[in-house]
N, C-alpha and C positions, 0 to 999 in steps of 0.2 A: 504495499499501499504506497512507505514511504519512497519507495522507488517512483511509483506514478506519479505521485505530488508533485516529484520533486521535477521529474519530468515534463509534467504542466507547465512549471515555473519558470524551466530554461526555455521550454518553448515557446511562450510568450515573451521572455525576453528577446529571443531572436527573433521573433517576429516582429517587435517592434522596431529590433535593429535594421530590418529587412525594410521595412515601412519609412524608415526614415531617409532612406535614399530612393526617389523616387523615379531615378534613371531606370534601374533593374525592374519597377514595377511595370513601366511604363514598355520596357523591352519584353518583360515577360508577356504584357497582353498582346503588344503589336505583331511579334513573333512568328505566332501561329496562323494570324490574319494573313500576312505576308505569302506565307508558303502554300498557304489554301487560294489565295488571289492568283498568284503568279504560276503554279505548278500546274496547278488542279486544270486550266485551259490545254498544257501542253501535254498532259498527261493523256486527255481526253481523245484531241485531234491524234496521236502518236499511236494510241492502241484500238482508235476508232470505234471507241464507245459512244453509242446514241445519244445519252442524254447527259446534264451535268449532274444530276441526282446519281445515277449510276456510277459516274466517274468517282463521286465523294464517298460511296459506300465502297469503292476498291481503294483510295488513296487515305482516307480519314482513319482507320485504323493503323495503318503502317506511321502515318504523321503521329499519331499520340504515341508511338513506341520511340521514335525518333527527338519529338520533346522530351521525354521521359529519361531518355540518356542524356540530352543536351542540360535537363536540370538536375539530376541528380550524380552522374558520373563524375562531375566537375565542382560537387558540393562542398566538397573537403577542403579544394583550395583555399576557403578561406578560414579554415582550423589552423592553416600553416602559420598567420603571423600571431595567432592566440598563443601559440606552442613557441616561437621566435622571442614573444614579449614577455614568456613567463605566465599567461595568463592560467593556464591548465594546472601547471605548479601549483599555483595559490592556491586553486581548489582544493588541495592536499590538506589544509587546516578547515577548510569549513567543512560543514555538518551535510551537504548535498551528497548523494548518492551517485559512486562513481558512474555507474553506467547511466544515471540518468542525464548526466553531461553530454553523452551522445544519442540518448534516445530522443532528448529534446529538440536536440539538431537535424533528427531524421523525421521525425514528425512536422517540423517546419518545411523541410523539401518535400515531403508527400503532400501537406496540406497547399501549399504552393503550385505545386504540378497538377492536382485535381482542379483546382481554379482555372488555370491554363485549358486542361483538358476541358471542362465544362462549358468553357468558353468556344472552343472549337468545334465542340459539337453542337452548341448551340446556333452558330453562324453555319454548320453545317446541314441541319433541319431548317432553317430559315432558306437557304437556296435548295431543297427540295428532298435531302436525304429523309429516309423512312427508316430508320434504325429499328430494331427490337429493344421495347423499354426495357425486359429482363434482360436481354442481351448485353446490355449498353450497361445496367447496374453491376452483373457480374464482372464485365471488360474492366470497370473501374475499380472492384476490386482487387483483380488480378494484376492491374498494371499499378496500383499504390503499393502493393507488398513489391514487385518489382522494382519499383521507384526506393523504397526503403532497401532493400539489399543493394543496391548500387549505390546508394549515399553512403551506407557502412564502411561497401568495401573502399569507398572514396577517402573515407575521413581516417581509415586506418592505412591507406597511404600516405595520406597527410603528416600523421603522425612520424613518419622517416624521411619526409621528403626535405631535400634542403633549402628549396624555395621554390617559389610559386611557376616561375618560369620552368624550371625542370619537371615538375608535376605536371602542367598542363601539357607537356609536349609528351610525356609518357602516355598521359590518357587519350591525347588525339592519336597516338599510334596503335592503340590498344583498341580503340573504340572504331576507328573507321573502318576497317575491315569485318568487324564484327558486324556495325551497320549495313556494310554494303553486301553482304551475305547473308541477308535476314530478310528481304524482299520488303524494305519499308514505301519504296517508291513506286516499282513494278514486282508485281508477283513472279516467284521465282521459277513459276510455268513455263515464263517467255527465257529463262535462264539456260544456258548450255549443260550436257550431263552431269560435267564433272563439279560445274560450280553448285548444283542442286546435291551432290554427295556430298562435298564439304559442309554446305548449309545444312544439314539433317545434325550435324553434332554442334551446331549454333543455337542456344538456347532461345536467343531473339527470333530466331525465325520462328518456331515454333510460336511463340506468343504474338507474334505479328498473324502468323496463320489460326491461331485459335481465335485471335481477337475479333479477324476477321468474319469469322464463322457465328462467333457469337452474336456480333451485329447484324448478322443474317438471319439469326434468330435459332441458328441450331446449336443449343445449349446444350443437348446431349451428345454430340458429336466427339468424334475420337480426338479431334485436335483440341477442341474447348478441353475436353478433359485434361490433355496432356498441357494445354497452357495454365490450366489451374494448378495443378499437380508441379510445376516446375516454377510458377510463381512462390507455392508454398514452400517449397522446397529451398529456394534461393534465399529465402526470405528469412526461415530459419537456421538456416548454414550459416549466410553473410551476417546479420544480425547478432546473431547469437555470439558468435566467432568475435565480432568485431566490440561487444558490449564486454566480453571477457578481455580483452585487448587492451580497453579502459582501463581496467580495473586493475590488471597489472601495471599499467601505465603509471597511474596515479596513487598508487599503493606505498 
């Protein structure tokens, strides 16, 4: 109970810091709209899709995963300055739960991402997309779990990073091939055989496919079940491991 209470305190403090920087708030709102406005017409023409609503149904689930990666995988970069300035070390003498220092930050990242996701889905519905309401709700739970997992992993990397530039470069190197092999922009059915084979071991490719199935109302399909299972597994492993790492780091 103490960990939950402390996590909410850290979450409130982190959200307040985020809201004090309106630049990032505006970027978080505008970025998904730019993706939707500038890439959706290109995708529709390239694949010969009849309507804008059909193109959105194909593109929006992948775009949600793309935004998730950008919002969560880089979340730990902001922790580096706290480590460098001794903020975390000073927390050793406080009564706050050690794991709550991480869990509060993860919760901030998940909530920030979900606000972006809801905005994007709302705009997509306004232009004609008609996803399954149940599928959307399940998808948001799946994506929130993946966001929590990536945020946890990012914060663990930040504990050992020398500076922000080094970590950003490493994350770009790690995330780019994973994203390209997940079918976020164009389904992997259009990819060559070797690329589809490699994508089978990429968890994000299954998350994207499962999200598309859920949006289409295929809640009980195998890809949907696989996406849910992977999301739960990633969250348990990465968040649990990161919480233990924080506890050891601050003990």
